N, C-alpha and C positions, 0 to 999 in steps of 0.2 A: 480602955485599951487604945493606945495610939501606935500606929505603924507608919514608919517613914521609909519610902523607897524612892531614891533619887529625888524627883521633883514633884511628887504629890503626897498627900497625907490622908490616911483613912482613920476615922474616929468612930469608936463604938463602945459597948459595955453595958453595965446595968443588967436589967432583965430582958434586954432585947437580944434576939437571936441573930447571930452573924456579926458582921463588922459594922452594920448600920450605914450611915452616910459616908460618902467619899467626896472630899473637896480638894481642888487644886490649890497649891500654895502660890503658883505663878505659871506663866506660859512655859511650856516644855521647850527647852532649847532644841534646835534642829539636830545638832550633834555636839553633845557636851564633852566628848572625849577629844584629846589633842589630835590634830591631823597635820602631818608634816608635808610641806611642799618645797622642793628645791631642784636645782638643775642636776642632770645626771653626768655632766661632763664640764670640766673647767680647762680651758686651753690658754696657757700662759703665752703662747706664741713661739716664734722662732727668732733667735738672736744670732748675729754674726760673730759676736764675742761674748765672753762671760758678762752678764748684766749686773752681777752682784745680787744682793737680795731683791727679789722682784715680787711685789705683793699683789694679790688679787682677792677681792671680796667675794664670798659665796653667800648669796642671799637665801635665808631660811625663813619660811613663813609657817605660822600656826593657823590653820584654817578651821580649827575647832571652835566651839561656841562658848565654852566655860573654862575648862581645865587648862593649866599651864602645860607647855610642851618642854620637856627636858631633853637635851641633846649632849651626848658625850662623843667627841671626835677622837679618832686614833689613826696613826699611820705606822707602817713598819719601821723598825729601828734602822738607822743609816740611810733613810730616804733623802733624796734631794729636795723633797717638799717638807714643809713643817706647818703646824697650825698653832696659832697664838693662844687660844682659849682651851682650858681643860674641859669645861662644860658650859652649857648655855641654858637659860630658862627663858622661854618666850611665852608671853601672855596670849590668851585667845584673841585672834584677830590681828595680831601684831607680827612684825618681821624684824630680824636682826641679821647683820652681816657678820659672817665668820671670816676672820682674816687668815688667808693662806699665803705662804711664802715659797717661792721657787728660788733655791740658792745652790746651783750645781757646783761641784768641785772641779769639774773637767768638762771638755766638750763632749757632746753626745746627744742622743735622742732619749728622752726620759718619759716613763709612764708609770703611774702608781695608783693604787686604790685607796681612797679615803673612806673609812668606815664610820658611820654615825649610828650610835646606839641610842634609841629613843624610847619614850613611853607611849608612842602611838601604837595602839593595839593592833592595827592593820599592818604597820610597817616598823616593827621593832628594830630592824637592822637595814640601814640604807647604805648602798655602796655607790661612790662617786669616783669617776676616773679623772685623774689629774695628768696632764700631758704638757711637755715643753721641750724645746730643743735649743742647743747652742752649737753653732757651726756644724749643723747636721740637718739633713733633709729626710724626713720620714718618707718611706716609699709610697707611691700612689696606692691608696687602699684598693683592695679587690672586693667585689661584691660578696656579702656573707653567703655562706652555704647553708641550705636548709636540709634537714635530715629526711624530709618527705616531699615528694613531688606534689605540686598543687593539683587540685581537682576535687572530686567528690570522695566522701568517706562514709562509712557506716559505723565503725567502731571508734570510740574515743582513743586518743593517742597523745603521746608527749612529743613535742616538737623541739628539736635542738638546733641551735644556731652556732656556727663555727666560722672562724676566719683562717685563711691559709697563712697569714702573716702574724708572727709573734708580736705582742704589744699593741695590736689594734684593739680599739674599743668598739663594742657592739651595742647599739641602742636600737630599740624597736618600739613600734606603736601598734595598737589594736583597734584604733578608731578611724583608720583611713587617712590620718594626717601624716605628713612627712616627718620622720625622725630627724632630730638635729641636736646641737649642743644644748639647746634650750627647750627641747621637746622630746618626750619619750622616756622609756625605762631602760636603764643599763642592764644588758643581759647578763644574768649570773646563774641562771638555772633553767631547766627545760620548761617550756610553755605547755600547759595542759590545754588541749583542744577538745572541747566537748560539744561545741555548736559551730555553726557557720561563722567563719571569721576571716578577716584579711590581716595578714601580718606584714608590716613594712619595716625592714631592718636596714640599718646603715652601719658601715664600717668606717671608723675615724682614725686619722693621724693628724698631728698638729700641722697647720698651714696647708692642708690638702682638702680639696672638696671631698665630701663624703661619697662613698660608693653605696648606692641604695639598690635594694632588690625587694620586690613585692611578690608575695605568694598568697594565694587565696585557697581556702578550704571550705567546701560546701557539704554540709551533712545531709545525707539521704535519709528520708523516712523509710520505714520498713516496706511501704507499698511500692517502692521503686527498686528494691534490692535485685529483682530479677528482670527489670525492664529491658527490652531490646526493641530496635526499630529497623525497618528496611531502608531508612534514610540516615544520613549523618545526624547526630544529636547535637544541638546547641543549647548551652545553659547560660543564662544571664542572671547573675546574682548581684543585688545592690546592697546587701547586708543591712536590711531593715531601714533604708533611708526613704521609704515611701514610694508613692506612685512615680513612674517615669514622667519627667516634666512634659507638659503639653500646653502649647500656646493657646489652645481652646478656640480654634476656628469654629464658626457657626454660619448658618445660612444668612445671618444678618451682617456678616463680614465677607461678602462675596468678592469684594475687590482686594481683600487682604489688608485694607487700610486700618491703622490703629492697633494691629496686632504686634506684640513684641516677642522677639525670639528669646528663648530661655536658655540659661546655662545648662550645659550637658551634665548629667548625673554620673559621677564615677561609679563604675561597676566592674564585674569580672565576667569574662567570656571564656567558656570552656567548650571545646569542640571534640566530639567523639566520633571519629570516622568509622566507616564500615570496615570490617576485617576482610582479608583477601579470600578467605575460605567460605565462611558462612554467608558473606555479603550482608551482614547485619551489624548494627552498632549497639553497644551497651556501655554500662558503667563499671565494667569489671577491671579496668586498668586506668592508668593516668590518661588525661586527655591527649589527643594527637597534637593539638595546638591550644594555646591559651594566651590571654592578654588582658591587661587592664584596658578598659574602654571608657569612652564618654558616650552616653546614650540619651536620646530624647525622642518624643513622638514626632513623626514627620507627616507631611501631606496636608491637604485642605479637607475636602469632604471625607476622605478615608481616615482622617484623624478622629472622626466621630464614631468609627466602627469599634466593635469589640469582637476579638482582640484588636490591638492597635498595630499600625506599621511603625517602624522605628528607623531612625538615623543613627549610625554608629561611627565612631572614630576609634581606631585602635591606637592606644597610647603607650608611651614609654613607661618603663617600670618606676622611674624616679621623677617624672613630671607629667603634667596634663598637656602633652603635646604629641603631634602626630608621629606614629611609628608604622612605616610601611611593612607589611608582611604578606606572604603568600598564604592564602586560606583555601583549603580543599582543592589545591592544584591551580587556582586562579593566579593571574599575575599580581605581583606585589602592589599593595595599595594600603592607604590608611582610612579612606572614606568609603563606607559601606552602607547598604540598605537592607533591612529586613522587611520585606514586603509580604503582607498577609493577603492571600488570594481569597477574599471573602466570597463564599459560595452564593451569597445573596446577590452579588454583582458580577463577580468572575465565576460564572456558573460551572465551569469545568476545572477551575484553578489553572487553566492554561492560556487564558486570554492574552496575557502579556508574554509569557515565555514562548508561546508559539510564534508570535510575530517577531520576537527578538531573534529566534533561530532562523526563521524564514528570511528576515532582512539580512542577517549575517551571511547567508548563503548567496544573496544577490550581490555581495561585495560591500555592503554598508557596515559601518561600525555599529555593533550592538553590545550591550553589557554582557560580560560573562556572568553566569548565575549557577546556583546549585539549589535543588530542593532540599530542605532540611526540616527536621523535627525539633520544635523549639519549646524550651521551658524558660519562663521568666518569673523569678521570685521577687515580688515587690513588698511583701507583707512580713518579712522576717521569718524566723523559725527554720525548720528543716525544709529541704526541697521535697515537695510531695507531688503526687500525680495530679493534684488540683492546680499545680503551677504549670502544667502542660498547656500550651496555647494552640498547638496543632501544627499542620504543615505550613511552612513559610517558604519564601524564595529569598535566598541570600544572594546579593548582587552588588556589582560595583556601580559607582555614580558616573554620569557623563562628565568628563573633565579633560583638560589639556594634558596630554601625556604621550610619550612615544609609543605606548601600547594601546592608546585609546584614541581620542581625537587629537591628531598629531599636527602641531604647528608651532612656530616660534612665538614666544610671548610678545605682546605688544610693547614696543619701545616707549619710553616715557614721553617722547614727543609725538608718538602716534604715527610716525612716518614708515616704520617697518614693523613686521610681525602681524599676527592675526588676533582674533577675539571670538568669544562665544557670547551670544545674547540668549535670553529666554523670552518667549512670548507666553506670559502667564499672569497670574495675579501679582500685584506689586510685592516687593520684598518686605518682610517684617522689619520693625524697628530693631536695630542691632541690640545684642545682649547688653552692652554697656550703655545703651541709650544714645541720645544725640547730645552734642555733635559727634558724628562718626569720625573714623580715622582720617578721612579726607576733608573734614569740616562740614559734611552734609548735615542738614537739619531736617530733611524729609527723605522718604524713599526716592531713589533715583531711577528714572525711566524716561522714555520718550515715545513719540509717534512719528511716522514718516509722513511726507506731504500727500502721498497718494496720487491718483490719476490726474487731478487738476494741477499738481505741482505747486499748490499754494499751501503753505504750512498754517493750518488753522489752530493747532494745539501748541501751547507753550510747553517747555520742558517740565516734567514732574507733575502734570495735571491730566485729568481724564480727557479722552479723545473727543474730537468734534469734526464735523464736516465729513469729507471722504478720506480723512487721514487714516493711516494703517498702523495697527489693527483696528477694525471697526467694532469688535466685540467689546461690550461695555466694561467687562471686568478683566480685560487683557491689556497688557502693557509690554513694551519692549524694554526688558530689564538687562542689566549688565551682569554677566556671570564670570567671565575671565577677560579683563580684570573685573573684580567684584564692584558693584555700585557704590559701596562704602569705602573703596580703596582707589578707584579710578581717579586719575588726575584730570584737571581741566583740559590740558592739551590732548590727552588720550580720548576723552569723551568727545571733544570737538572733532577729532579725526574720524571717529566712528560715525558720528551723525553726518559729517560731510561726505563720507563714503556712500551712505544711503541716499543722500541728496543727489550725488553724481549718478548713481545707479538709476534712480527713478527719472532723472532728467533725460537719460538715454532711453529707458524703457517706454516712456510715454511721449517721446518725440517721434511723430509720425514720419519724419523724413529719414531718420537714421536707425530706428530701433531694430529693424530686421537685417541690417547690414552684417554680414558674417564676421567682419573684422572690427568695426567700431560700434556695433550694435550691442544689444543687451547681453549677448553671449560672452562678451568680454568680461562681464560682471557676474555671470550666473552659470552654474554647472547644470545644464539642461537634463543630463541623465540622472543626476541626483534628485532634482525636483520631480522628474517623472516617476522614478522609483518610489519616492516618498508618497506621491499622490496616488499611485496605483495600489499601494498596500493599504492606504486609508480607504480608498474606494472599495477594494476587495472586502475589507472587514467592516466597513461602514462604522468606523470608530466614533463613539458618542461625542467626544470633545475635539474631534479632528478639525484642524485648522482654526480652532477657537482658542484652545489653551494647551499647555504642556508641550511646547515646542522649544527646540534648542538650535535655532539657526546660527551658523558660524561662518566666518570668513577666514580663509587660509592665509598663512604668511607667504606662501609660494606664489600662487597665481592670483591671489586677492579676489577669488570668486566666492560667491555666496552659496552655501549648501544648507539643507534643511535639518541636518542633525539626526539623531537616533529616533526610532519609533518609540513612543512613550505613552503610558497611561491608557492602555487598551482595556482596562478592567471594568469599565462602566459603559455599557450600552453598545458594545461591539458584537459582531457576529449574530445580529438579530434583525427582525423585520423581514420585509420582502426580499427574496433573492433576485427578483427580476425587475427591480426598479433602480433608479439612480445610477446611471452609467458614469456620471462624473459627480463625485461626492464633494459638495460645497466648492464648486469651481469659481465662485465669486469672491472667495476670501484671499486675503494677502495679495500676491501678484499673479495668481493663477488666471484670473479673468483675462488679463492682457496676454499672457503666454498662449492661451488657447486660441487667441485671435490670429496667431502666426501659423499658417498652413504647414510650414516646415516643422514647427514644434509638434503639431498634431500628427504629422507623418511619423516623426520620431517616437511619439507616444505610442502609436499603434505598433510600430516595429518592435519597440522594447517590450510591449506587452506579450507579443508572441515569442520573442526571444526568451523571456522569463518563463513563459508557459512550457517551453521545451526543456526547462531545467528546474530551478527551485520552485516555481509556481505550478508545476505539473500536479495533477490530482494525486498521482502516486506518491510524489515527494511530500506533498502537504500531509497526506495520511500517514506517511512514515514518520514525520516529525511528531505528530500527535501520538502515534503509537509508542514512540520512543519515550516521550515524556510521561505517558500513562504508565509504562512499565517502571519508570523511576518511582512514581508516587505509590503505586499498587492500590488495589481495591481495599486491602485491609486498612491502610491509613486513611483512604478516602472515607471509609465507613465510620471512622472516628472523628472526622471533621464536622464541626458544628454546622447543622443545616443540611447535611448530606447523609446518604446511605450508599452502600456499595452499588445497589441496583440503580438508584437515581443518578449517581455519578456516571455509571456505564451508559445509561440512556442519554444523558446530556452530552457525553463525549461523542456518541454516535450521531447525535443531532448536529453537533458542531462540524463534524467531518462531512456529513451530507450537505449541510448548508454551504460550506465553503466550495465544495465541488459543483453544486448546482449553480452557485453564483458565478464562479469562474467560467463555467460552460456558457452561461447566459452572456457574460461580457464578451466571450469569444464570438458569439453569434452576431454581435453588433458591428464587427469589423470584417473586412475581407482577409481571410487567412493567407499565409504565405504558401508558395508551392512546396511540394514534398520532394525531398532528395532520397535517392535509393541508398545513400550512405550518409551518416552524420559526420564524416570526415575522420581524420587521424592518419595513421601510417597505412599506406596502400601498397599493394604489390604491382609489379610491372604488368601492363595490359589492363589495369582497372578502368572501367567505364562507368561514368556517372549518368544516371537518367533522372529527369525532373518531370514531375507531373503537376497538373493544375488541380487544386483542391478547393477552389473558391465556390464551386457549384454554378459558375457562370462561364459562358464561352469567352475565350480570350486567348492572348498570345503570351507565351513565356519569354521573358528577356533575361539575359544573364551577363555577368562580367567576370573577368579573371584578374583584374588589376586593382581590386579594392575600391573601384568607383561604383557609384550607384547604377544599377541597370537602366534607370530612367535616363541616365546620361549617355551610356554607350549604345543603347537600343540594338543590342545584338540578339537576334531571335534564336531560340533554342531549336536545333534541328534534329534532335533525337538522341544524341550522346555527346559526352565530353570526356576526352582522355587526357588527364593531367600528366605531362611529361616532366615537369619540375614542380616543386612545392608551390602551392598557390591557394589563395582564398577565392572561392567561387560564391557569387551572390546572384540571387534570382528574384524576380517579381513577375506577377501576372498583370497584364493590362487587359481588362475586360473589354468586350466589344462596345460597352457603353462608355468607355473612356476612363474608368476608375482603376487606380492602382492598388494592388494587394500589398500586404505587409511583406517585408523582405525576409528571405532565408539566406543564411550565410553558413559556410562550412569551410574548414581549412584541411587540405590534403597534403601529407608529407610523403615525398617520394624518395628522399635520400636515407642514409643511415641515421636513425633518430638519436638525438642526444639522450644519454642515460647516465645513471650513477657509475656505469662501467667505463665511460669515456669522457666525462666532463666533470671538472671540479672547480671550486672557487679558490683562486690562487693568491689573491692579494686584496686587501681591504684598507681603504683610507677613510676611516669613519670619523676622524676628528683632525682635520687639517690644522696647521699652525695658523695663528690669527693673522699672519701677514698674507695668507693665501686663502681667503674665504671662498666658499662655493666650489671648492675643488675636490669634494668627496668623489670617490670612485670605488667600484668593485670590479675585479678582473676575473674572467673565466678562462680556463685552459682546456684545450682538447688533449687529453692524456693518451689518446690512441696513437701508436707509432706509425700506423699505416692508413687509417680510414679518415676520409672527410666526413664530418658529422653535420647534421642539419638541426639548427636550433629553432626551427619553426614551431611556434606555439609553446616553447619553453618559457616558463613564467616564474617570477618571484611572487609568491602568494602570501608571504608573511615577512614583515620587516620593511620590505620595499614593495612597490606596486609597479610592475613592468612586465610586459609580454614581448618577447623578441619578435622582430618583424618576420614576415613570411620570406622563406628562402634565404635565411641567414646561415651561411655555411662557414665552417672552420676547418682549415687544413690540419693535418697531423702536427701536433705540437704548437699550433697557433693559439694566440690569445686574443680576447676581445674585452673591451671595457664598457661598462655602463656608468654614466657620470651624472653628477648633480647639475652642472651647468657647462655646456659645451664650450662656450666662449672663455670662461674662466679656466677651464681645464686645458684647452689648447694654448692659451697664453702662457701657462706654466710648463706644460709638458711637450708641446708641439702637436702636430696632427699626423704623425707618421703611422700611428697604430689604428687598428680597426675599432671604431666606436659604434656601439649598437644604438645609442640614443641616450636621452635623459630620463632618469626615473621620475615618477610622478611628483609634481610640486607638493603634493600632500604628504609625501613620505621622504625621509632621508635616513641616513645611518645614525642611530642614536649615539651620542657621545658617551653615554654610560653603559653601552652594550645593549644588545637585544637579540632576539631570535630571528634567524633567517631561514626561510624555506624556499627551495628552488624545485619546481615541479616540471616533469617532462610533458611532452605532448599528449601522452596517454594517461596523464595525471599521477603517474608513479613519482615517488620522491627521489630526486637527484641528491639533494643536500638538505639537512635539517639539523641545525646546531645553533648554539648561542655563544656569541663572542662577548668579551667583557673588558672593562678598562682597569680592572683590579688584578693584583697578584693572584695566580701565577701567570696571567696573560701579560705580554710585554707592555709595561706601563709607559714607555717612551712613545708608543703609538697614540697615546691620548693627548694630542695637541702639542707634543714635544718634538715633532719633526720627522718621525719615521712612520712607516705603515706596517700593518700586520702582513707578514709574508709567509706563505706556507712553505715549510721545509720539505725539500724533495717532492715537489708537487706532482711531478710526472708519475710518481709511484701511487698517487691517489690515496694519501694517508687520511686517517680519521680526523675530520674537521673539528670535532667537539673537544679534542684534547689540546689544552693550552701548550703543552710541550711540543706540539707539532708546528707551532708558529714562532716566528722571531721578528725582530725589527728588520726593516729593509736595509740593505747595505748603503744605499744612497739616501740622502735627505729628501724627504717628500715622496720617496718610493720610486718605483721603476715600472709604471704601467706599460703594458705591451711588450715588455722584454723580461728575460730571465736574469736575475742578478746573482744567481748561484755561480760558484767558481769550480773549475775542474782542475784537479792536480795532475800535472804532466811532467813533474821534475824528478830529480833523483831522491832517494830516501832521505839523504841528509838535508834536503831542502824542505822537508815536510814541516818542521817546527816553524820556520818563517812563514810558510804558506798558511798555517792554521793560526799562528799567534801574531803575525806581523813582525815589524822590525824591532819593536820595543821589548826588551827582555823582561821576564817576570822578576819581581823583587819582593823581599820581605821588608816592610817598613814599620816604624813604631807609630802608635803603640800596638804591637801584635797584629799586624795586618799583612796578608799575602795579596799582592796586587799583580794582575796580568791582563793582557788584552786577548781578545778572540776576534778573528776576522769574520764579520757577518757575510755569509755566502759560502763559507767553507763547509757546506752542509754534509759532505761525505764523512766528516770526522768530528769527534768530540774530544774535548780536553778534560781530563779527570784529575783534580788536585789530590795529592797524597802527602802524608807526613810519616816520619820515622824518627826514632831515637837512636838507631844503631845502623842505619843504611842497609839492614837486612829485612826487617819486618816492616812492611808498609801498610798504612791504614788510609782508606779513602776518606776524604773530607767532603761533606755534602756541598754540591755546587749550588750557589745562590740561584733562585729563579729569576732575579732581576739584575741587570747590569747597573753599575753605579754611574757610568758616563757613556753617552752615545757620541762617538767621535766623528769628526768630519772625514777622516781617512778610511771610513768603512769598517772600523773596528769598534768594539764595545769593551769598556774596562770593567773588570770584576774585582771587587775587594772582599776578601774573606777574613773575618776575625779568627785568630788562632789563640786558643787558650794555652797558657803556660809556655809561651814562646821564649826559648832561651838558647844559649850557645850550643846546646846538645840536641836541638831540634832541626831536622832536615826536611825540606819541602821540595816537591817536584810536580811536574805535570806529565801525565801519561796521555799520549795522543793515540786514539784507536778509531777504527771504523765505526760509524754510527750503526 
């Protein structure tokens, strides 16, 4: 008996039972059947005139191992496309060109489907889209529509793709690659979705870039069907592409040398926020936010942990490039961090988040963050409970941004702008390897010369001598500009700045001079706050690693940057030792040699202890964050239980309070005031008491000078008759001065949301008048003088109005970027409050502004913008944002309440609105100007409106019979901003003919 089945033979028979032996006739082919491979789209292109017969080859391959592939092409009758061959036979492993012809009989956009009938058992029918155009432009394609929102799912489903434009070709991929004319499958039927999958679909028209949309679907295992969390849930799915890339730092690579950065892994991010009623998150609906992302493991020592911390970039749907989005209410950004608060090191899961919130309350920039419940699926298959990694912190990265560390970027020559450095391990080798973008062939860093002002260390090598930093694995790296992008002039400028700074700091003759000394180069309050929080927490890496010093573009002063990496070694050890934590590092040793710096240090400590660093406030921060995490989730965190976490939190609170109290005891405290300031009533009397525990005399001042200068002794009471700041110190009988106590007392009618508004904003001056930004405030009260003492911009700008700043009824006051530049353009007739901080300016792209009253209530909180419907001519085109009918105190957040200024460059200090006082027949000219409205071809209605005629609005209308009139929507933007104080509007009118009538109706606003 002989049986033959495909490519092996069985031989048996005789008296033997069964088939007997089996022997192979040859090697079994991998795939003996024919397998077709070809493009899904053929684009003949676009022609200005009929090209005649235009041929294009379609390459068809047989990827099978043995059998011939047969192909029969067909096209609809009467098509503008044709095919030369009736059928093709392609041997295994070979390819043949099928000749296609495009021969249109007229102009137009043409699209057709070529059908290939084959003997490929997997693809018996293949459809290919043919497109071409003659004197015709296909419309820009719109992104394909998906029948189901992306996110998690439990039940299998069919996914449909559609296009809103007839004739568009849809192509899709399921392997994460971009669909295109030479990649992907032509969509012809619903896609069956039974497992986690990413679908990338493109809509095509000839001669147009494809419109691509990506949607991801993550299948839930049954054990997650009812899952819910007290925190927002984050799902990271990489569709079975393996472990998230990790550059594999180890203790043998402490300097970071030799490590290479890895390419980010494409993945999907789904965010399921808490609902508003139950305050829990679950998988029962589509994600609140989702995005393609690029992800990799981040950190040095923390990258060895399990679970891992991650670096994320939110990406565009059609390319692996940054896409800034708002996540969980945080400001828009593309660079994010998923930090794992490992309980083995971050014992309460609050070590970083506590210090971030504490430092934010002191006025420092700190990253926005949210606690989240994280799932990361790296091993394929369904998303299961085993993919849950636990509680993470999702946060933004330190970077230059109008809402983060704000400064202008460093110019190419290094003469203007600012920069961010980092003091940390050296940067890894770039993803692409060396040479880098700027030609660098090694990591880029430097050291400063240090106290002896002799540079012992060459660029890009480890430190020596007393060069700074002295930590063996710390280097001054370049963050912005990045070390692999920074130009030679930029780098030279940065290093030269540090040389000049240290030449002053370590020059015994001038270093303490208030004008030309080190304070010209360094923000002492910033350095003090940074050091005090390190000292309070005794942070393990403090002043060794993980620092982001930066120099602003405004005052070119050095600041220490955000508090960072408190997750290892902080909040531990003795609470009663180490009054100054590593004071010998960086430049602090020299700073503490300055008695004035030491005095400022002690003053600032007690100032913060009266606010953010008070025991009550520190406990409140911890309690708030504990309430976010909840004991239930802490109980599920690896290495924790609910009881152990509760105990650790209590220990942290006690440790902080005990340590802060001990630091208090090492300095002379300030005197105590009977009132902390604010709005006072007539007859108020302030009393001051000595709390130092030593005999001494209380001295005070009321003119913002230090009491050590005025030496006015307190005689029992102070009665403020005008708004004033009162300062006091105690001088003990032994000659020592206490810390200072300050408070501001407001005697007039305080500014509030009822009587003060923001009336004009010049956020983006024209390039001919740089540094002329301003913001104008108006007293809207018709009768009262208001007091702006202690009124402050607390977001967007950084400015507190001086003591006893008064505004008459209807009076305006401006806050400016640069007084000299401002008065050169506008004059000096108006009231100027001062310059806003060099660290802040008005963002050209728009930003949030918050103006707070002396009692901390909100006067204004809104976000202006440079995009429609906000007046776009205010964005560097010569006008300013001007509030319409400002005296009525309208809502600032509504774009419709703002217009362009009537005068070029604005009218700070004055009201540019117009008051109509003529006869009724004069009203059209008053509102519209002298130029009459007109209808112009092609089908445009054009008219002017006088900027400043705020009492009235012009409403365009149309009619076909002069009886029935229909309102035409008014454009949100003018088309021209004219020098005569008018703006020109152009309105397209459909079906404009001789029977169409147009008019403008002028009515009161």
